[in-house]
Every structure is written in C-alpha cells, then in structure tokens.
C-alpha positions in Angstrom: 10.7 4.0 -25.5 7.3 5.2 -24.5 6.9 8.5 -22.6 5.5 6.7 -19.6 8.2 4.0 -19.5 10.9 6.8 -19.5 9.0 8.7 -16.8 8.9 5.5 -14.6 12.6 5.0 -15.1 13.4 8.6 -14.3 11.2 8.5 -11.2 13.2 5.6 -9.8 16.6 7.0 -10.8 16.5 10.7 -10.0 17.4 12.7 -8.0 18.5 9.7 -5.9 18.2 6.1 -7.0 15.4 4.2 -5.2 12.3 5.2 -3.3 13.3 4.9 0.4 16.0 6.1 2.7 16.9 6.0 6.4 16.3 9.1 8.6 17.5 9.8 12.1 15.0 10.2 14.9 17.4 11.4 17.6 20.0 14.3 17.6 23.5 13.2 16.6 25.4 16.5 16.7 27.4 16.6 19.8 29.8 14.3 21.6 27.2 13.7 24.2 24.6 12.8 21.5 27.0 10.2 20.1 27.8 8.9 23.6 24.0 8.4 24.2 23.3 7.0 20.7 26.2 4.5 20.8 28.9 3.6 23.3 28.6 3.8 26.3 24.9 5.0 26.5 23.5 2.3 24.2 24.4 -0.4 26.8 21.5 0.7 29.0 18.7 -0.2 26.6 20.7 -3.4 25.7 20.5 -4.5 29.4 16.8 -3.6 29.6 15.9 -5.7 26.5 18.1 -8.6 27.6 16.1 -8.6 30.9 12.7 -8.3 29.1 12.4 -8.6 25.3 9.2 -6.6 25.2 11.4 -3.6 26.1 12.5 -3.6 22.4 9.2 -1.9 21.7 10.1 0.8 24.2 13.7 1.5 23.3 13.9 0.6 19.5 12.0 1.2 16.3 10.7 -2.4 16.3 7.1 -1.4 17.0 6.9 0.8 13.9 8.9 -1.3 11.5 7.7 -3.8 8.9 9.9 -6.0 6.7 8.8 -6.4 3.1 10.2 -9.7 2.0 10.2 -11.5 -1.4 12.1 -14.1 -3.4 11.0 -12.6 -6.7 9.2 -15.7 -8.0 5.9 -14.0 -8.9 6.7 -10.3 -9.5 3.4 -8.4 -10.3 2.3 -9.8 -13.6 5.9 -10.3 -14.8 6.6 -13.8 -13.3 9.7 -15.3 -11.8 12.5 -12.7 -12.5 14.5 -13.3 -9.3 15.0 -11.6 -6.0 17.0 -8.6 -7.2 14.5 -7.7 -9.9 11.8 -7.6 -7.2 13.6 -4.8 -5.3 11.8 -1.9 -7.0 8.4 -3.5 -6.1 9.4 -4.1 -2.5 10.7 -0.5 -2.2 7.4 0.6 -3.6 5.6 -1.4 -0.9 7.8 0.3 1.7 6.8 3.7 0.3 3.1 2.8 0.6 3.5 1.7 4.2 5.1 5.1 5.0 2.8 7.2 2.9 -0.5 5.7 4.1 0.1 4.4 7.6 3.3 6.2 8.9 5.0 2.8 9.2 8.7 2.4 8.5 9.4 -0.5 6.2 12.6 -2.0 4.8 12.7 -4.3 1.8 14.6 -7.7 2.0 15.1 -9.8 -1.1 16.1 -13.4 -0.3 18.1 -15.8 -2.6 17.6 -19.4 -1.6 17.9 -23.0 -2.8 14.9 -24.5 -1.1 11.6 -23.3 0.4 12.9 -24.3 3.8 16.0 -22.1 3.2 13.6 -19.1 2.7 11.5 -20.0 5.7 14.6 -20.3 7.9 16.1 -17.0 6.7 12.9 -15.1 7.4 12.3 -16.8 10.8 15.8 -16.0 11.9 15.4 -12.3 11.4 11.7 -11.9 12.2 12.3 -10.6 15.8 14.0 -7.5 14.4 10.6 -6.2 13.1 7.1 -5.6 14.3 5.7 -7.5 11.4 6.5 -9.3 8.2 4.8 -8.5 4.8 5.5 -11.3 2.3 5.2 -10.3 -1.3 5.4 -11.7 -4.8 6.0 -15.4 -3.9 4.5 -17.9 -6.3 1.9 -20.5 -5.4 1.8 -23.1 -4.0 5.1 -22.4 -2.2 3.6 -19.2 -0.8 1.0 -21.2 1.3 3.7 -23.4 2.8 6.0 -20.5 3.5 3.3 -18.4 5.2 2.0 -21.2 7.4 5.5 -22.2 8.5 6.4 -18.6 9.4 3.1 -18.1 11.3 4.1 -21.2 13.4 7.7 -20.1 13.9 7.4 -16.3 14.5 6.0 -14.2 17.3 5.2 -11.2 15.0 2.3 -11.0 12.5 3.0 -12.6 9.1 0.9 -11.4 6.2 1.2 -12.5 2.5 -0.5 -9.5 0.9 -0.9 -11.1 -2.5 -3.3 -13.5 -0.7 -4.9 -11.7 2.1 -4.7 -8.1 1.1 -6.3 -8.9 -2.2 -8.9 -11.1 -0.5 -9.9 -8.4 2.1 -10.4 -5.6 -0.5 -12.2 -8.0 -2.9 -14.5 -9.3 -0.2 -15.4 -5.7 0.9 -16.3 -4.7 -2.7 -18.2 -7.9 -3.4 -20.3 -7.6 -0.3 -21.2 -4.1 -1.1 -22.0 -5.0 -4.7 -24.2 -7.9 -3.6 -26.1 -5.5 -1.3 -26.7 -3.1 -4.1 -27.8 -5.9 -6.4 -30.2 -7.2 -3.7 -28.4 -10.6 -3.3 -27.2 -12.5 -0.3 -23.7 -14.1 -0.1 -24.9 -17.4 1.3 -27.1 -17.9 -1.8 -24.6 -16.6 -4.3 -23.3 -18.8 -7.2 -19.7 -17.8 -7.7 -17.2 -18.5 -10.5 -13.5 -17.9 -9.8 -11.3 -17.9 -12.9 -7.8 -18.5 -11.6 -6.5 -20.8 -8.9 -3.4 -19.2 -7.6 -2.6 -17.6 -4.2 -5.0 -14.6 -4.6 -7.9 -16.7 -6.0 -7.7 -19.3 -3.2 -7.4 -16.6 -0.5 -10.3 -14.6 -1.9 -12.6 -17.7 -1.9 -11.5 -18.8 1.6 -12.3 -15.3 3.0 -15.6 -15.2 1.2 -16.5 -18.5 2.9 -15.6 -17.0 6.2 -17.9 -14.1 5.4 -20.8 -16.5 4.6 -20.4 -17.9 1.1 -21.1 -21.7 0.6 -18.1 -23.7 -0.6 -20.4 -25.9 -2.7 -21.6 -22.8 -4.6 -18.1 -21.9 -5.8 -16.7 -23.1 -9.1 -12.9 -22.5 -9.6 -11.1 -22.8 -12.9 -7.4 -23.1 -13.6 -5.6 -23.2 -17.0 -7.0 -26.7 -17.6 -10.6 -25.8 -16.9 -13.0 -26.5 -14.1 -11.5 -27.9 -10.9 -13.5 -31.1 -10.2 -13.2 -34.2 -8.1 -12.1 -36.5 -11.0 -8.9 -34.6 -11.7 -5.7 -36.2 -10.5 -3.5 -33.2 -11.0 -4.6 -31.0 -8.1 -2.4 -29.8 -5.3 -3.9 -29.8 -1.8 -5.0 -26.1 -2.0 -6.9 -26.5 -5.3 -8.4 -29.7 -4.1 -10.3 -27.8 -1.5 -12.4 -26.3 -4.3 -12.9 -29.5 -6.4 -16.6 -29.8 -7.3 -18.3 -33.1 -8.0 -19.6 -31.9 -11.3 -19.7 -32.8 -15.0 -19.2 -29.1 -15.9 -15.8 -28.6 -17.5 -15.7 -25.1 -19.1 -16.2 -21.5 -18.1 -19.3 -21.4 -20.2 -20.7 -24.4 -18.3 -20.2 -23.0 -14.8 -21.0 -19.3 -15.5 -24.5 -19.9 -16.7 -26.8 -18.5 -14.0 -23.8 -17.3 -11.9 -24.2 -14.2 -9.7 -20.6 -13.3 -9.2 -17.4 -13.7 -11.4 -13.9 -13.1 -10.0 -11.1 -13.1 -12.4 -7.5 -13.3 -11.2 -6.2 -14.9 -14.4 -5.4 -13.1 -17.5 -6.5 -10.4 -20.0 -9.7 -10.7 -22.2 -10.6 -14.2 -21.0 -14.3 -13.3 -20.2 -16.0 -12.8 -23.6 -19.1 -10.5 -23.7 -21.2 -13.4 -24.9 -20.1 -15.4 -21.9 -21.0 -12.6 -19.6 -24.5 -12.7 -21.0 -24.9 -16.2 -19.5 -24.8 -14.9 -16.0 -27.9 -14.3 -13.8 -29.7 -11.0 -13.6 -27.8 -8.2 -11.9 -24.4 -9.9 -12.2 -21.2 -8.8 -10.4 -17.8 -9.0 -12.2 -14.5 -8.4 -10.6 -12.0 -8.6 -13.4 -8.7 -8.1 -11.5 -6.0 -9.2 -14.0 -3.5 -6.4 -14.3 -2.9 -4.3 -16.3 -5.5 -5.7 -18.7 -8.6 -7.1 -17.1 -10.5 -10.3 -18.0 -13.1 -8.0 -19.6 -12.9 -4.3 -20.1 -15.7 -2.4 -18.2 -17.0 -0.7 -21.3 -17.5 -4.1 -23.0 -19.0 -5.6 -19.9 -21.6 -2.8 -19.7 -22.4 -3.1 -23.4 -23.2 -6.8 -22.9 -25.0 -6.3 -19.6 -26.4 -2.9 -18.6 -27.2 -4.4 -15.1 -23.6 -5.5 -14.3 -21.5 -4.0 -11.4 -17.8 -4.3 -12.4 -14.6 -3.7 -10.6 -11.0 -4.0 -11.9 -7.5 -3.5 -10.6 -7.1 -0.3 -12.6 -7.2 3.3 -11.3 -8.7 4.6 -14.5 -12.0 2.8 -14.0 -14.5 3.0 -11.1 -14.3 0.4 -8.3 -10.6 -0.2 -8.3 -9.6 -3.3 -6.2 -6.4 -2.0 -4.7 -4.5 -3.6 -1.9 -3.4 -0.3 -0.5 -6.9 0.0 0.9 -5.9 -2.7 3.3 -2.3 -3.7 4.0 -0.9 -0.5 5.5 -3.7 -0.3 8.0 -3.7 -4.0 8.8 -0.2 -3.6 10.0 -0.8 -0.3 11.7 -3.5 -1.8 13.8 -1.6 -5.0 14.4 1.6 -3.3 15.5 -0.1 -0.8 17.7 -1.4 -3.6 19.9 1.8 -5.7 19.4 -0.2 -8.5 17.7 1.6 -11.9 17.4 -0.4 -12.9 14.3 -3.1 -11.8 11.8 -6.2 -13.7 12.7 -9.3 -14.4 10.7 -11.2 -12.1 13.0 -8.8 -9.3 12.1 -9.3 -9.9 8.4 -13.1 -9.9 8.6 -12.9 -6.7 10.7 -10.9 -5.0 8.0 -13.5 -6.2 5.4 -16.3 -4.6 7.4 -14.4 -1.4 8.0 -13.6 -0.9 4.3 -17.1 -1.7 3.1 -18.9 0.5 5.6 -16.7 3.5 4.7 -17.9 3.3 1.1 -21.4 4.0 2.4 -20.5 7.3 4.0 -20.4 10.8 2.5 -17.1 11.4 0.7 -15.0 14.4 1.9 -14.3 17.2 -0.6 -10.5 16.5 -0.3 -11.1 13.0 -1.7 -13.3 14.2 -4.5 -10.7 16.8 -5.5 -7.9 14.2 -5.4 -10.0 11.8 -7.5 -10.8 14.5 -10.0 -14.6 14.0 -9.7 -17.5 16.1 -8.5 -19.4 13.4 -6.7 -19.0 9.9 -5.3 -22.0 8.1 -3.8 -22.5 4.5 -2.7 -23.8 2.7 -5.7 -22.8 0.6 -8.8 -19.8 2.8 -9.6 -18.7 3.4 -6.0 -18.6 0.2 -4.0 -15.0 0.5 -2.6 -13.4 3.6 -1.0 -10.7 5.5 -2.9 -7.2 4.6 -1.7 -6.6 8.3 -1.1 -9.4 8.5 1.5 -7.6 9.7 4.7 -10.3 8.0 6.9 -9.1 4.5 5.9 -6.2 4.5 8.4 -8.3 5.4 11.3 -11.2 3.1 10.5 -9.3 0.0 9.4 -6.5 0.2 11.9 -8.9 0.6 14.8 -11.1 -2.3 13.6 -8.1 -4.5 13.2 -6.6 -3.5 16.6 -9.9 -4.2 18.3 -10.2 -7.6 16.7 -6.6 -8.4 17.6 -7.5 -7.7 21.3 -10.8 -9.6 21.2 -9.3 -12.6 19.4 -6.3 -12.9 21.8 -3.6 -12.0 19.3 -2.7 -8.7 21.0 0.0 -8.4 23.6 -1.4 -5.0 24.9 -4.8 -3.3 25.0 -5.6 -0.5 22.7 -3.9 2.7 23.7 -6.2 5.3 25.3 -8.2 7.3 22.6 -6.6 5.1 19.9 -7.5 6.4 16.4 -10.4 8.5 17.6 -12.0 10.7 15.0 
C-alpha cells in the first residue's frame, strides 16, 4: 500500500469517520432553550412558513444549505461504482462548499431503478434546500436529469461536472486566447471527448462567442460527423459535415485543443500539427492527455492547462461552484441562468489579471504569479474568488430575473 493511499484512508477514518458533521447554531442548554428549539416554541415558525413559504429562508437554514446529490454512475475517473461508493466524494464536495463559501451542504446518495425515479426523488426533497448540486452522474442521463429538475424545482439546479468544468475552462481559455493574440470567434477548436463536461464546455464557449461550425468533437469512435447514425441528441449538436475522421485530420491548423477523455491520447507529434501559438487544455485526471513537459518540448509556443495541482494553470471546479451557489442563494435564485454562468466566467478570468496577494503566493509556494502563459487562471486558494464570483453571479441573477430578492446592501463589498 502506497504512503499516499494510506494517508488518504487515515484522513477519512481518523479521528472521526467522514469529513462533515452537524453543528448547532442555537443554545440548547436549558429547559427554556429546548422549549424554544422544539415543542412548543417551534410551532411559531411552522405557522409563519405555512402562511408564507418564503419565511423558510427567515426561520430555517434553507437559505444557506446545498444538497450534493449523486447516483454514483460516474465517480471521478473511476466509473459506475454505485451510490454508496460515491459518498466520500459527495462529503468532499460538502467540505469544499463550507471551506470556500461558508455554505452548509449535506450529501445524498440515491439508489434508483430508472432515471425518472431519480428525478422524482430529488424533486420531492428539493424544497428542503436552497440549491441542488448534482454530481458524478453519467451522460447522457445527466442531461435529462438536470433539465427535468430545472423544470420541476424552484431552487437552482447545477450539475457541476458539466457547468462548473465549463465555466472554469472557458475563463482559462479566454485568457489564453488573449495572451496568444487570438479571438474566440475565429478559433478552430478540437474537443477530444463527448461526455457531459465536453458538451457543456463547448456550449458555454459558443455562448461566449465561439462558432459551432469551427468546433470538431471526437468520441471513442473518432470525429463526430453528420453521416454517423450512432449519435445521441447531444452529440448530434456537434456533428460536422466533413470527411475528416481522425484526431490528426481535425487538429491540423487548430488553435485550441480541449481534452476531457483519457491519458496520453495527444501525442507530441500530433500537437505539432496545430497552428502557431496553440492552446491545450488536457483535463483528463489524474493523467492528462499530454503531460505539460512533453507539450512544451514539442511546441515552445504552447499554453497548456491541466486538472492537476502540480502544474501551472490548474482547471479546478472549486474556482467556481462554491461561489456560484453563494451568489445564487444570497438572492434566493430559482435557477442558474446562462447569464449567471457567463458572469462567473468573466469574474474568474478578470481576477487572474490582477496583482496576486502575498498570502496566495505563500500558500502556493511561489515567489511570483503574473498574468501570462503560466498563470491564466486564479489559484483556488485565492480569497478574493468568493467576493468577486459570488457578487457577479448574484448581480446576473437579479438582472436576468432569476432572483427572488435584490442584492443585500453592501453585498460582498471589498
């Protein structure tokens, strides 16, 4: 057993199993405390909420509570291992919500027979929470599940594997394009992978200005093209009318490569086929489609990002999802709109252009971070992320009509 594996197991087991617990926010020491907390005092907020459901935000923890829900069908890079096996990941997500955004989160693992069973289960409990974070649900069911829940629920639904990945990826890519002197609308894009993250990334890039006809997507059978008869409705959106069939065919002259597929699938010789000043996001975890050192040996002019913390330009969802929910819950949003996603992209990318505080440099173990090829995305430990992203999301929720209330006075001011 490797040292790291044992450390990971010990971390989860000791001194108390798991990573989250429940704490009390009110005194419960005297008979009067208990009378107020439960019977008979609890009847008063019950009556208030029965009269006006919005009072749940006033008298309960609903407004600061997120449910992290999975069926365990696509756990990290481990596949379909079932609901219970996903629990450590969902607890980890709850830990991140608390650590980075001060949000309470509870993990819920759902066993079900059909997709509709899962949808019904989540919809039936949704009002208990301020928002629902869906996690580790395989494609294409994840698309159907999210859309159905958006239609059924009055709280924001966010599948982080799709949209969190897309938001952080788009922020980094837009900054990389700026550094390389390229414009998104003219960018030739190759996306290797056609699952939930890949499709969400491409759809968000289109909302940011990319042209659908400039995108070539590949799955395990090669290029997705119009003459294939094995495409689901989501892949079909990216079917090109082309005779190109292989990665080598479509990557020649490409400006941007996104990998959300598997390790070592982008060969250095293939990278050499890309246009001048290429951009590579090799996001397969833990092993990227091409290692940064190999990419830079092949192309000195490349900007590369990965999902790993031991390389520059880490594409990490924690840059996004805690603050998306922080902003959404603080204005009691009913949904996560496209405007809120784009606002998060802009907030993240602009932060990377600012001077980095000493506290972040110390935590990252570096002397300097400056906007450029090796720093296109903020570090997850940057304390400014919560203020910047949450405020941008909250403002977009208000302007797009998704918010139930206006921004609180002096909300997230510096």
